[in-house]
Structures are given as structure tokens and as C-alpha cells.
C-alpha positions as CSV (number, residue, x, y, z in Angstrom):
1,M,0.0,0.0,0.0
2,K,1.4,3.4,-1.0
3,L,1.8,6.3,1.4
4,P,-0.5,8.7,-0.5
5,L,-3.4,6.2,-0.1
6,L,-2.8,6.0,3.6
7,L,-2.7,9.8,3.9
8,L,-5.9,9.9,2.0
9,S,-7.5,7.5,4.5
10,I,-6.7,9.9,7.3
11,L,-8.3,12.8,5.4
12,L,-11.4,10.9,4.5
13,S,-12.2,9.4,7.9
14,P,-15.3,11.0,9.4
15,L,-13.7,11.3,12.8
16,A,-10.3,12.5,11.4
17,F,-11.0,15.9,9.8
18,G,-8.6,17.4,12.4
19,H,-10.5,15.7,15.2
20,D,-9.2,13.5,17.9
21,L,-10.4,10.9,20.4
22,W,-8.9,10.9,23.9
23,I,-9.6,9.5,27.3
24,E,-9.9,11.6,30.4
25,R,-9.4,9.8,33.7
26,S,-10.6,10.8,37.2
27,G,-10.0,8.0,39.7
28,P,-11.8,4.9,38.4
29,L,-13.7,6.9,35.7
30,H,-12.4,6.8,32.1
31,T,-14.3,9.3,29.9
32,L,-14.3,9.1,26.1
33,S,-13.8,12.6,24.6
34,Y,-13.8,13.9,21.0
35,G,-12.8,17.2,19.5
36,H,-9.9,19.5,18.7
37,E,-8.5,20.1,22.2
38,R,-5.5,17.7,21.9
39,S,-4.6,18.3,18.3
40,G,-4.7,22.1,18.4
41,H,-6.6,22.2,15.1
42,E,-9.1,24.9,14.5
43,G,-12.7,24.3,15.6
44,A,-14.6,23.5,18.8
45,K,-12.4,21.9,21.5
46,R,-15.1,19.4,22.4
47,L,-17.7,17.8,20.1
48,E,-20.6,15.5,20.9
49,Y,-20.8,12.0,19.5
50,K,-23.6,9.5,19.6
51,P,-23.1,7.1,22.5
52,E,-24.6,4.3,20.4
53,T,-21.6,4.5,18.1
54,V,-19.3,3.2,20.9
55,R,-18.8,-0.5,20.0
56,Q,-16.2,-1.4,22.7
57,A,-15.3,0.0,26.1
58,R,-12.7,-2.3,27.7
59,C,-10.5,-2.3,30.8
60,F,-7.2,-4.3,31.1
61,D,-4.9,-4.9,34.1
62,E,-1.1,-4.7,33.9
63,S,-0.8,-8.3,32.6
64,G,-3.1,-7.5,29.7
65,Q,-6.0,-9.5,31.1
66,E,-9.4,-7.9,30.7
67,L,-11.2,-6.8,33.8
68,R,-14.9,-6.3,34.4
69,A,-15.8,-2.7,34.2
70,E,-19.0,-0.7,34.2
71,Q,-19.9,1.1,31.0
72,G,-22.1,4.1,30.8
73,R,-24.7,4.4,28.0
74,Q,-25.1,8.2,27.9
75,F,-22.9,10.9,26.4
76,P,-20.1,11.2,27.3
77,V,-19.5,7.5,27.5
78,R,-17.6,6.5,30.6
79,L,-15.9,3.3,31.8
80,K,-15.6,2.6,35.5
81,G,-12.8,0.3,36.6
82,D,-9.3,0.1,38.0
83,C,-7.7,-0.1,34.5
84,A,-4.0,-0.1,33.7
85,V,-5.1,0.3,30.1
86,S,-8.5,1.6,29.0
87,W,-9.8,1.1,25.4
88,F,-12.7,2.5,23.4
89,Q,-13.7,1.7,19.9
90,L,-16.5,3.4,18.0
91,S,-17.8,3.3,14.4
92,S,-19.8,6.0,12.7
93,G,-20.8,3.4,10.0
94,Y,-20.8,3.8,6.3
95,W,-19.9,7.0,4.4
96,S,-20.3,7.9,0.8
97,K,-18.6,10.8,-1.0
98,T,-20.9,12.2,-3.8
99,P,-20.7,15.2,-6.1
100,Y,-23.1,16.9,-3.7
101,G,-21.3,16.2,-0.5
102,T,-20.4,13.4,1.9
103,K,-23.2,11.5,3.5
104,N,-23.3,9.1,6.4
105,L,-24.9,6.3,4.2
106,P,-23.7,3.2,2.3
107,R,-23.3,3.5,-1.4
108,T,-26.5,1.5,-1.9
109,E,-28.6,4.4,-0.4
110,V,-27.2,7.3,-2.4
111,G,-27.1,8.2,-6.1
112,A,-23.8,8.9,-7.8
113,V,-20.9,7.9,-5.6
114,I,-17.2,9.0,-6.0
115,E,-16.0,6.7,-3.2
116,S,-17.4,5.0,-0.1
117,W,-16.0,3.6,3.1
118,R,-16.8,2.2,6.5
119,S,-15.1,3.8,9.5
120,F,-13.7,2.5,12.8
121,E,-11.9,4.6,15.4
122,A,-10.2,3.5,18.6
123,I,-8.3,5.0,21.5
124,K,-6.0,3.2,24.0
125,R,-4.8,5.0,27.2
126,I,-1.9,3.5,29.2
127,D,-1.8,4.5,32.9
128,H,0.4,1.6,34.3
129,W,3.0,-0.6,32.5
130,T,4.6,-4.0,32.5
131,H,6.4,-5.7,29.6
132,L,3.3,-7.8,29.0
133,L,1.6,-4.7,27.5
134,A,4.1,-4.6,24.6
135,G,1.8,-6.8,22.5
136,P,-1.8,-6.3,21.3
137,L,-4.8,-6.4,23.6
138,T,-7.4,-6.6,20.9
139,Q,-7.9,-7.8,17.4
140,E,-8.4,-4.2,16.1
141,L,-5.8,-1.8,14.7
142,E,-3.7,-1.0,17.7
143,L,-0.4,0.7,18.6
144,A,1.8,-0.9,21.3
145,P,5.0,0.6,22.7
146,A,8.1,-1.6,23.0
147,G,8.8,-0.3,26.5
148,D,7.2,2.0,29.2
149,P,6.4,5.1,27.2
150,R,5.9,7.2,30.4
151,K,9.6,7.0,31.2
152,L,10.6,8.8,28.1
153,K,11.5,12.5,27.9
154,V,10.7,15.2,25.4
155,G,13.1,14.8,22.5
156,E,13.5,11.1,22.9
157,K,12.1,8.5,20.4
158,L,9.2,6.2,21.1
159,R,9.4,2.8,19.5
160,L,6.0,1.4,18.5
161,R,4.6,-1.6,16.8
162,A,1.3,-1.6,14.9
163,F,-0.9,-4.6,15.2
164,F,-4.0,-5.7,13.3
165,L,-5.9,-9.0,13.9
166,G,-3.3,-9.7,16.6
167,K,-0.4,-9.6,14.1
168,P,2.3,-7.0,13.3
169,A,0.9,-4.6,10.5
170,A,3.1,-3.1,7.9
171,N,2.4,0.1,5.9
172,V,0.4,1.7,8.7
173,S,0.6,5.5,8.6
174,V,1.5,6.9,12.0
175,A,1.0,10.5,13.1
176,Y,1.9,12.6,16.2
177,F,-0.8,15.0,17.3
178,G,-2.3,14.8,13.8
179,R,0.9,15.3,11.8
180,T,2.2,12.3,9.9
181,R,5.6,11.1,11.1
182,G,6.1,7.8,9.4
183,V,4.9,4.4,8.1
184,T,5.4,1.1,9.8
185,G,8.0,-1.3,8.3
186,S,7.6,-5.0,7.4
187,D,7.7,-5.9,11.1
188,G,5.1,-3.3,12.1
189,T,7.5,-1.0,13.9
190,V,8.1,2.7,13.6
191,N,10.0,5.3,15.8
192,I,8.3,8.6,16.7
193,R,10.2,11.5,18.3
194,L,8.3,13.0,21.2
195,T,8.4,16.8,20.9
196,E,5.6,17.9,23.3
197,P,5.3,17.6,27.1
198,G,2.4,16.2,29.1
199,V,-0.3,14.2,27.4
200,Q,0.9,12.3,24.3
201,L,-1.3,11.3,21.4
202,V,0.0,9.0,18.6
203,Q,-2.4,8.0,15.8
204,A,-2.4,5.2,13.3
205,S,-4.4,4.8,10.1
206,L,-4.9,1.7,7.9
207,E,-7.0,1.4,4.7
208,L,-8.3,-2.0,3.6
209,P,-10.5,-3.1,0.7
210,L,-14.1,-4.0,1.5
211,D,-16.3,-6.2,-0.6
212,D,-19.7,-6.1,1.1
213,G,-21.5,-4.1,-1.6
214,K,-22.0,-1.2,0.8
215,A,-18.6,0.4,0.6
216,D,-15.3,0.2,-1.3
217,K,-13.0,0.1,1.7
218,T,-12.7,0.1,5.5
219,L,-10.8,2.9,7.3
220,H,-9.3,1.9,10.6
221,S,-7.9,4.6,12.9
222,S,-6.3,3.9,16.3
223,S,-4.7,6.3,18.9
224,L,-2.3,5.6,21.7
225,Q,-2.5,8.0,24.7
226,F,-0.1,8.3,27.7
227,E,1.4,11.1,29.7
228,L,5.0,12.1,30.3
229,P,5.9,13.1,33.9
């Protein structure tokens, strides 16, 4: 897959027009947030999303085992649990780009279609670390650091590996606060230099063909969030 197509997938994703997902934590509460606050792009700092679009809200301990956690059903969606890692995935469904604008509908429900896609967005927040978290926790597109990312300093490089379906994923476009910084190699790895203090947000994007009659492709986006001391 060529880089221009991957960059296009970032631009076309309904939740990626300069928007970000991030998780705010207060004690055992993990709140899914959406907007421009973290990326610094123009627009409202916080935007509302439909709570029914949240497909997964999961809580993991330091060994990577999933824990029982209470999930809210109202906006903003919250997860309650003692999580070393919290994870949310949502999908805004099918999208079709037409000569008259982009619509949140499959290609079968609109007229002339330039292109169409199905969108999936995920966010993973790391609050505690062991080496057991260096692998994937889900079957979705996911970024996993090689070591404890919270021990790094501004100016140092973060070594990451992208996974999809539990396996290392090559040709995944990786951005830092919305700015593309590289593409994963054949082993799924990429290095990103950390240039900002505080909360970190690294984003991955993967475009795959889709043959379900409703869209041409699937766009997977996944973010990794942690905080530098």
C-alpha cells in the first residue's frame, strides 16, 4: 500500500478531519472525549458524538487481562474500573462521497458515488506498565510501545509496533498530534520522536479493501495515549 493512499484515508475518515479521540481519567472513571482540544486544530475543542456508536469499552490490568468494568450508556460514554489500560472503539458506520457532499450512508442508499468507506476509530490509554503490554490487547488496529512510554523524555524517540488482527501490521501511517511522522515497516515497527510535554497522542491509520456491496473500503484509525511526567 502506497503512502498517498494512507494519507488519503486519514483525510477521509469522518472522525479525522482534524478531530481526535482521547480518554480523560478521574479516579476509576475513564471518559471518552472527542474534538480538537488535543490536536490544536481549528474548531470546537469538544464535540458531541452519539453514544450508540461506541462498540467497545474495555478495561485491562497490567498483565493484559481484561477486567470487568461498568460502561455508561449516555454521552459522554464512561468506563468505570481500575484499569492499567483503557480502550474504546467506535464506528460511525458507512460513508459515501458524492458530487453533492459526503453522506453518512452506504453507497447503496445514495445516487452517484465517488467513493465510499466504513469507518472504525479506537483509542487506548496507558496508565500503568509492564512488559506484558508490549503486545496487542485486541484484534483491532492497535499501537503498542516496546517499553514503558511514560519513562521517556521530550526529545527522545518512542518505538512502536502496529498490530491488526493480533499480528504486526506493515504500511500503517503513524501521526503525532495529527501530523504524519512515518509508516510502519515490514515488522510493524516505527519510531516517533516526542516533541511535546504532558499528554501524548500518537495516531495510526490503515485502509483496507471492503467487498460487502455497501462500501469500497474500510478505514481503521487507532490512537495511543499516555502522559510524560
